[in-house]
C-alpha positions in Angstrom: -6.3 13.0 -3.8 -3.9 15.5 -2.8 -2.1 13.4 -0.3 -1.6 10.8 -1.7 -0.4 11.6 -5.5 0.2 8.6 -7.7 -2.0 6.0 -5.8 -5.2 6.6 -7.7 -3.0 5.3 -10.9 -0.2 2.7 -9.9 -1.4 -1.3 -8.9 -1.1 -2.2 -6.3 0.6 -5.0 -4.7 -0.7 -8.5 -5.3 -1.5 -9.0 -1.6 -3.7 -5.5 -1.5 -2.2 -2.5 0.1 0.2 -2.7 2.9 -1.5 0.2 4.9 -4.8 -1.5 5.0 -3.7 -4.9 5.7 -1.7 -3.4 8.7 -5.1 -1.4 9.9 -6.8 -4.7 9.5 -4.2 -7.0 11.5 -4.4 -4.4 14.2 -8.7 -4.6 14.3 -8.0 -8.2 14.9 -5.6 -8.3 17.1 -7.6 -6.3 19.5 -10.9 -9.0 19.2 -8.0 -11.9 20.1 -8.0 -12.6 16.3 -4.3 -14.7 17.1 -0.6 -14.1 15.7 -0.9 -12.6 11.5 1.8 -10.6 10.4 0.7 -7.9 7.3 2.4 -10.7 5.1 0.2 -13.3 5.8 -2.9 -11.3 4.9 -3.8 -11.0 1.4 -6.8 -8.4 0.5 -9.1 -9.1 -2.6 -11.3 -6.9 -5.0 -14.2 -9.1 -3.8 -15.8 -11.8 -2.7 -15.4 -14.3 -5.3 -11.9 -13.8 -5.5 -11.8 -14.4 -2.3 -13.5 -18.1 -3.0 -11.5 -19.1 -6.3 -8.4 -17.9 -4.4 -9.2 -20.1 -1.5 -10.7 -23.3 -3.7 -7.3 -22.9 -5.4 -5.6 -23.8 -2.4 -7.2 -26.8 -0.9 -8.0 -28.1 -4.4 -6.5 -30.6 -6.8 -7.7 -30.1 -11.0 -10.8 -32.5 -10.9 -12.2 -32.5 -6.9 -15.6 -32.3 -6.0 -16.5 -30.0 -4.4 -20.1 -29.6 -2.2 -22.2 -26.3 -3.0 -25.2 -25.1 -1.2 -28.3 -24.5 -3.6 -29.6 -22.0 -4.6 -25.9 -19.7 -4.7 -24.8 -17.1 -7.1 -24.1 -18.6 -10.3 -20.2 -17.2 -10.4 -19.9 -19.8 -7.6 -20.4 -22.0 -10.4 -18.6 -20.4 -13.2 -15.5 -20.5 -10.8 -15.4 -23.7 -9.7 -15.8 -24.9 -13.5 -12.6 -22.2 -14.1 -10.8 -24.4 -12.2 -11.7 -28.1 -13.3 -13.4 -28.7 -10.3 -16.9 -31.0 -10.1 -20.1 -30.0 -8.2 -21.9 -31.7 -5.7 -25.5 -29.7 -5.2 -26.9 -29.5 -1.6 -30.4 -28.3 -2.0 -31.3 -26.7 1.0 
């Protein structure tokens, strides 16, 4: 806290903390992850936010999404909030 004055009370960039994104990139590049820039990386506050962002990127209102069943109920809520339909794949 002493070394990062103001960081605990300010909002981060919408894509996430730039230092964290650079660190993730460094780790990916060390393991052969490909060529990416910090601007290409988005840090989410959790997996449900990440799933929602992915759904927004690849679906349109009214599309149908296949979901493994059983699954976390938040997934259904996220799908419904985007105006998507669900088909359950029962295991």
